[in-house]
C-alpha positions in Angstrom: 18.7 13.5 -25.5 21.8 11.3 -26.4 23.6 9.7 -23.6 26.7 11.6 -24.3 24.8 14.9 -23.9 23.1 14.1 -20.6 26.0 14.9 -18.3 27.1 18.1 -20.1 23.4 19.2 -20.0 23.2 18.8 -16.2 26.6 20.3 -15.8 25.3 23.4 -17.6 22.2 23.4 -15.4 24.3 23.3 -12.2 26.7 26.0 -13.5 24.1 28.5 -14.5 21.9 27.9 -11.5 24.9 28.5 -9.4 25.8 31.7 -11.2 22.2 33.0 -11.0 21.9 32.4 -7.3 25.6 32.9 -6.2 25.2 36.5 -4.9 21.9 35.9 -3.2 23.0 32.7 -1.5 26.2 34.4 -0.3 24.2 37.2 1.2 21.8 34.7 2.9 24.8 32.6 4.1 26.6 35.5 5.8 23.6 37.2 7.3 22.3 33.8 8.4 25.5 33.2 10.4 25.0 36.6 12.1 21.3 35.7 12.9 22.5 32.6 14.7 23.5 35.0 17.5 21.0 37.8 16.9 19.6 38.2 20.4 22.9 38.2 22.3 24.3 40.5 19.6 21.4 42.9 19.9 21.8 42.9 23.7 25.6 43.5 23.5 25.2 46.4 21.0 22.4 48.0 23.1 23.4 47.3 26.7 22.0 50.6 27.8 18.6 49.5 26.8 18.7 45.8 27.8 20.7 46.1 31.1 19.6 48.9 33.4 17.9 47.3 36.5 20.0 47.5 39.7 17.2 47.2 42.3 17.5 44.5 45.0 13.9 43.4 44.5 13.1 44.2 40.8 9.5 44.0 39.6 8.6 40.9 37.6 7.8 41.6 33.9 4.0 41.5 34.4 4.1 44.0 37.3 6.5 46.2 35.4 4.2 46.3 32.4 1.2 47.0 34.6 3.2 50.0 36.0 3.9 51.2 32.5 0.2 50.9 31.5 -0.8 52.9 34.5 1.7 55.6 33.8 1.2 55.7 30.0 -2.5 55.1 29.1 -1.7 56.3 25.6 0.3 53.1 24.9 -1.1 49.7 23.9 1.2 46.9 25.0 1.4 44.2 22.3 3.9 41.7 23.7 6.7 41.1 26.2 8.7 38.2 27.7 7.2 36.5 30.7 10.7 36.3 32.4 14.0 38.1 31.9 17.4 37.8 33.4 18.6 39.4 36.6 19.5 43.0 36.0 17.7 43.1 32.7 15.0 45.4 31.5 11.7 44.3 30.0 11.6 44.8 26.2 8.0 45.6 25.3 6.4 45.9 21.8 3.9 48.8 21.9 1.6 50.8 19.6 -0.6 53.8 20.1 -4.1 53.2 21.4 -7.0 53.6 19.1 -7.4 57.2 18.0 -4.0 58.1 19.4 -1.2 59.8 17.5 1.3 57.3 15.8 4.3 56.6 18.0 7.8 57.4 16.8 8.9 54.1 18.3 7.6 50.5 18.6 9.6 49.1 21.4 10.1 50.3 24.9 12.4 49.0 27.7 11.1 49.1 31.3 13.5 49.5 34.2 12.3 46.9 36.7 13.4 49.0 39.7 10.2 51.1 39.5 8.7 50.5 36.1 10.0 53.7 34.4 11.1 53.7 30.8 14.8 53.1 30.4 14.7 53.8 26.6 12.8 53.4 23.4 13.5 52.5 19.8 11.7 52.1 16.5 11.4 48.6 15.0 12.5 49.3 11.5 15.8 48.3 9.9 18.9 50.4 9.9 22.7 50.3 10.1 23.2 52.0 13.5 23.6 49.9 16.6 20.0 50.2 17.5 18.6 48.7 14.3 21.4 46.8 12.6 20.2 43.4 13.8 16.7 44.1 12.3 18.5 45.4 9.2 20.5 42.1 8.8 17.3 40.1 9.3 15.4 41.9 6.6 18.5 41.7 4.3 18.5 38.0 4.9 14.8 37.6 4.3 13.9 40.2 1.7 17.1 42.0 0.5 15.4 45.1 2.1 13.2 45.1 -1.0 9.8 44.0 0.5 7.8 41.4 -1.3 9.9 41.6 -4.5 13.0 40.8 -2.5 11.3 38.0 -0.7 10.3 36.4 -4.0 13.9 36.8 -5.3 15.3 35.1 -2.2 12.6 32.3 -2.5 13.6 31.7 -6.2 17.3 31.6 -5.2 16.4 29.0 -2.6 14.5 27.0 -5.1 17.6 27.1 -7.4 19.6 26.0 -4.4 17.4 22.9 -3.9 17.7 21.9 -7.6 21.4 22.7 -7.7 22.1 20.5 -4.7 20.4 17.5 -6.3 22.0 18.1 -9.7 25.4 18.5 -7.9 24.9 15.2 -6.2 24.2 13.5 -9.6 27.3 15.0 -11.0 29.5 13.5 -8.3 28.5 10.0 -9.4 31.4 8.4 -11.3 30.8 7.7 -15.0 32.7 4.4 -15.0 35.0 2.3 -12.9 34.5 1.1 -9.3 31.7 3.3 -8.2 32.2 3.3 -4.4 36.0 3.7 -4.6 35.9 6.7 -7.0 32.9 8.3 -5.2 34.5 8.0 -1.8 37.5 9.9 -3.0 35.3 12.9 -3.8 34.4 13.3 -0.1 38.0 14.3 0.7 40.4 17.2 -0.1 44.0 18.0 0.4 45.2 21.4 1.4 48.5 20.9 -0.4 46.8 20.7 -3.8 47.1 23.6 -6.3 44.4 26.3 -5.7 42.1 25.3 -8.7 42.1 21.6 -7.6 41.7 22.5 -3.9 38.7 24.7 -4.7 37.1 22.0 -6.8 37.7 19.4 -4.1 36.4 21.7 -1.4 33.3 22.5 -3.5 32.4 18.9 -4.0 33.4 17.6 -0.6 31.5 20.2 1.4 28.5 19.7 -0.9 28.5 16.0 -0.2 29.1 16.1 3.5 26.4 18.8 4.1 24.0 17.7 1.3 21.1 16.7 3.6 21.1 19.6 6.1 21.8 22.1 3.3 18.9 20.8 1.2 16.6 20.9 4.3 17.7 24.5 4.9 17.1 25.3 1.2 13.6 23.7 1.2 12.6 25.6 4.4 13.8 28.8 2.7 11.5 28.1 -0.2 8.6 27.2 2.0 8.9 30.3 4.2 9.4 32.7 1.4 6.4 31.5 -0.4 4.4 30.6 2.7 1.1 32.4 1.9 1.4 32.1 -1.9 2.1 28.4 -2.2 3.1 26.4 0.9 0.0 27.0 3.1 -2.6 26.5 0.3 -0.9 23.2 -0.7 -0.5 22.0 2.9 -4.1 23.0 3.9 -5.4 21.2 0.8 -3.6 17.9 1.7 -3.8 18.0 5.5 -5.8 21.0 6.9 -5.1 22.2 10.4 -7.7 22.7 13.1 -9.7 26.0 12.7 -8.4 28.9 14.8 -9.9 32.4 15.7 -7.3 33.9 13.3 -8.7 32.2 10.2 -11.3 34.7 9.3 -11.0 38.5 9.1 -11.0 40.4 12.4 -14.3 42.1 13.5 -14.9 45.6 12.5 -14.8 46.7 16.1 -13.4 44.7 19.0 -14.4 45.3 22.6 -11.9 46.5 25.1 -10.4 43.9 27.4 -11.7 43.6 31.0 -8.7 41.7 32.3 -5.0 42.3 32.3 -1.8 40.4 31.5 -1.5 39.2 35.1 -4.9 37.5 35.1 -4.1 35.8 31.8 -0.7 34.6 33.0 -2.3 33.0 36.1 -4.9 31.3 33.9 -2.3 29.9 31.6 -0.2 28.5 34.4 -3.3 26.9 35.9 -4.3 25.4 32.6 -0.9 24.0 32.0 -0.8 22.5 35.4 -4.3 21.0 35.0 -3.2 19.3 31.8 0.0 18.0 33.2 2.1 20.2 31.0 5.4 21.0 32.7 6.0 24.0 30.4 6.3 27.6 31.4 5.1 30.9 30.0 7.7 32.5 27.8 5.9 35.5 26.2 2.6 37.3 26.6 0.9 39.1 23.8 -2.3 40.9 23.0 -4.1 41.3 19.6 -6.2 44.5 19.8 -8.0 43.9 16.5 -9.3 40.5 17.8 -9.3 41.3 21.5 -7.3 38.1 22.2 -4.5 37.5 24.7 -1.8 34.9 23.9 0.6 33.1 26.2 3.5 31.3 24.5 4.5 28.2 26.5 7.9 26.5 26.2 9.8 23.8 28.1 12.3 26.2 29.7 10.3 29.4 29.9 12.6 31.0 27.3 11.4 31.8 23.8 13.0 28.9 22.0 11.8 26.7 19.2 12.9 23.2 20.0 11.0 20.3 18.5 7.9 21.8 16.7 8.2 25.0 18.8 6.0 26.5 21.5 2.4 25.8 22.4 0.2 28.9 22.5 -2.8 29.5 24.7 -5.3 32.1 23.6 -7.9 33.9 25.8 -10.5 36.5 25.0 -10.5 39.9 26.5 -12.7 38.7 29.4 -10.2 36.0 30.3 -12.1 33.0 28.8 -10.1 30.3 27.1 -10.5 30.6 23.3 -8.0 28.3 21.6 -4.9 26.2 22.0 -2.4 26.2 19.2 -0.7 22.9 19.8 1.2 21.5 16.8 2.0 18.3 18.7 -1.7 17.4 18.6 -2.7 18.9 15.3 -2.6 17.6 11.7 0.4 16.5 9.8 0.2 19.6 7.7 0.2 21.8 10.8 3.2 19.9 12.2 5.1 20.5 8.9 4.2 24.2 9.0 5.3 24.7 12.5 8.6 22.7 11.8 9.8 25.1 9.2 11.3 27.8 11.5 12.8 25.3 14.0 14.4 23.5 11.1 15.6 26.6 9.4 17.1 28.2 12.5 18.5 24.9 13.8 16.6 25.3 17.1 14.7 22.1 16.5 17.5 20.3 18.3 18.7 23.2 20.5 22.2 24.8 20.5 23.7 21.9 18.5 21.3 22.7 15.7 22.1 26.4 15.8 25.8 25.5 15.6 25.1 23.3 12.6 23.2 26.2 10.8 26.2 28.4 11.5 28.5 25.8 9.9 26.1 25.5 6.9 26.2 29.3 6.5 30.0 29.3 6.3 29.9 26.3 3.9 27.4 28.0 1.7 29.5 31.1 1.5 32.5 28.8 0.7 30.7 27.0 -2.0 29.5 30.3 -3.5 33.2 31.5 -3.6 34.7 28.3 -4.9 31.9 27.8 -7.4 32.4 31.3 -8.8 36.1 30.9 -8.9 35.9 27.6 -10.8 33.5 29.1 -13.3 35.8 32.1 -13.9 38.9 29.8 -14.1 37.3 27.5 -16.7 35.4 30.1 -18.7 38.3 30.9 -21.0 39.3 27.3 -21.9 35.6 26.4 -22.3 34.9 29.2 -24.7 38.1 28.4 -26.6 37.1 24.7 -26.9 33.6 25.6 -28.1 35.1 27.9 -30.8 37.5 25.1 -32.0 34.6 22.6 -32.1 32.5 25.1 -34.1 35.4 25.7 -36.5 35.8 21.9 -37.0 32.2 21.5 -37.7 32.1 24.3 -40.2 35.2 23.0 -41.9 33.6 19.5 -42.2 30.4 20.9 -43.7 
């Protein structure tokens, strides 16, 4: 390719990648901003489900769940938080026990005053207040189109990665004092005419946020193609330690002989014995494998700072089975566990979440300004191509 054609070629690549991904990135950006506050938003929209306990001495979550299990033997408790705020109910993921009729809901809320149900809801997406947060999440992840939508969003994220790198190349000055001219592209003036302002905003925001935006785009690609591409590649290069979840579950799993309270005590004792000053944040049960899980975090809240939580797993008889500890696993496992903390910004706490929110706004801005610049320049570009074609034909 001739030197004079290199830059126009990459300009065309950047333009058409941007056009192909513009709508999908705008959707991901706006929904991603909302998901930065998904839990408080869900609780605010559904206060009648999340905030119902007024007792002076409310039950702790484990005792509240035990009361629910005693009152509703038809329910299988799958997971619930180990601690909740004062006055809050206990949100519990449930399913029907083996052989039972399918439930019309998948989440129940326990009033900690006496363990009775304060409300229920299904776990599917929707646009009513009960389900809109889940609807926004699935729109962000799959466009509400299942596997096909997940692939589309993954390809859009891949285009985003490539577009970021090409965009960086296009900001490099062709001639003149490099650093002086390049530094000017990191700024913009609000007084400029709209086309120039949009161009400067597009370039400056892309430069200032290049590294975090590219990390966000890469983690999007990895998570959207997690089973199809990312995990096989990582496992081939740096395999993680084997886990009880690697193989298929047994055809039949025995019933547990211990409850959540026993497992919670075991997890606390284990953490103390190992000198781990972390606290239980969530308890879960996998009926197909007869395994209890305890998710441990520094604060006792379900957060994903660093590489995220440590998980203790116990069999249905209360025997320790496995510790999923990314901090002591392979480099590949560390990379896998870092994806969600990086993508959500929780890797560095609230400051990271705030940065992801800003990145969402900036991505929406770059989608708008990029689309505007394409539309504004489309007419003159087509006219110029026609004149060039006519000149060539006339010279032939």
